[in-house]
N, C-alpha and C positions, 0 to 999 in steps of 0.2 A: 504494500500500500504506500501511497505517497505521503509525505510528511503533512501536507495541508489536510488531507482526508483524516489522518490519525488525530490531528489536533481538533478537528471538528467533531469527531466521534467522542473524544474525551470531554470536550466542553458540553456536549449534549447529554453525557452520562450514559451513552449506549455501550461504551467499552471502558475498561479500566487499564491502568498501566501494566499490571501484572500479566493480564491476558495478552496484551500487545507484545510484551517481552517474550512470553512463552511461544507465541505464534512466530515471532521473528527468529527465535532460537531454533525452533523446529524446522523452519524453511532453510535456515543456514545449514543445519545438520543434513537435511535432505540433499542440498546442493553438494556438500562434501562427500556424502555417501555415493551420490550419482557419479561424481568425478572419480572416486576410487574404483567403483564397479566398472566404469568406462575404461579405466586403465587396465584392469584385470582382463576384461573382455578383449581389449585391443592386444594385450600381450599374448593371450591365449590364441587369438585369431592369427597374430603374426607368427607365432611358433607353429601353428597348424599349417599356415601357408608356406613357411620355410620347409617343413618336412615334406609337404606335397611337392614342392619344387625339386627337392633333393630326390624324391622317388621318381619324378618325371625324368630327371637327368640320368639316374641309374638305368631306368628302362630304356632310354634313348641309347645309352652306351651298349647295353646288352643287345639291343636290336641291331646296332651297327656291327657288333661282333658276329652275330648270327648271319647277317647279310654277307659279310666278308667271307665267312666260312662256306656259305652256299655258293658264292661266286667262285671261290677256289675250287670247290667240287665240280662246278660246271666247266671251268677252264680245264681241269684235269680230264674230265670226260671228253671234251673237245679234242685235246691232245691225243688221248688214247684212240679216239676214232680216226683222227688224221693219220696216225702211225699205222693202225690196223688196215685202213683202206688203201694206203699208198706204199706199203712195204715192197721192196725189191728183194727177191730171194738172194741171200748171200751163200753161194756155193762155189767151190773151186779149191785149188791147191796152192794159190799164191797167198802168202801171209801179208796182211795189211796191219801194221803196228800203229797204235794211237794211244794217247794218254787220256785217262779218266781220272781227273784230280791229280793225285800223285802216283797212281798206278799206271803201268804200261800194259795195255790189253792188246790182244791179237784177234783179228777176224780173218777167216779164210775166204777169199773171193777169187774169181777168175781174172784173167788179164784185162778184159774189157772193163769190168767193174772197178778194178784197181786204177785204171787210167781215168775213169770218170770220177772216182773219189779224189784223185790227185788234182784234176782240173777244176774241181768244184761243181761238177754236175750232179753228184750224189753227196749225201751227208749221212752221218751216223747219229741216230737218235737212241736214247736210253729210256726204257720203260720197264719198271718192275725188275731191275737188275738184268735185263736182257738188252741186247743191242740189235738195232734194225737199220737197214739201209733205206733211205727215203730220198726222193728227188729234191733238188736244191730249192725249188719253189715251195714245196711243202715244208721243208725245213725252215724257210723264212717265216711262214705262217705260224709254225710251232714256236719259233724263237720269239715272235711277238707276244704269244700267250704265256709261254713258260720257257724262259731262256735256259734254264738248267737242264732241260731235256735234250738239247742238242749238244752232242759231245764233239763232233768234228764237222765243220763246214768250211772247207777251203774256199778262199776268195778266187773267183774266176779271174784268169789272167787277162789283162788288158791287151788290146792290139798294140803292136810295137810302134814306137814313135817313128816318124818319117826321118828325123834327124839322127837316129841311132847309128853311131859309127860301127857298131858290131852287128848290124842287121844282116850282113852277108855270112856271118858265122853262126849257124844254127846249132842248137844242142840236140843231139839225136834223141828221139822219143823212146827208143828201146834201151836207153842207158839205165841200168839197175845198180844201185849202190849196195 
């Protein structure tokens, strides 16, 4: 109540000073209580919102990990299919030596396949501890998806320069070391 209204009620005798003090004190306590409750509600809602945000972040990270795992499986399946559909049979009696990491491995092929491997027309791919011969174009596709599956992919030799001073001195193709 406004001060002027209070004074008028006191003069008229409709209210006394004790009742006005009591009403004023009660209103003040209600205001204080409302403020405290508001803070508690706000703190509780803030904590609830923070925990909800943390849960959303955890769910998002888990979903990303699951998606990455599914994508890796899909890529592995594509590589396996590329290798299985484009394998060239490696048979013969000429040993082709290559390195797989720190190990030296040997694959027996015929002279034609040995020549194609050397010139970069064929590549060696690894799948499930097995080695397969695949065409260079397929090996490039596999390398884009899973580079560690391609063990040997020789670079195709470029055409010789026109200014090459040794152009007249050809290296024989049948030279074996």
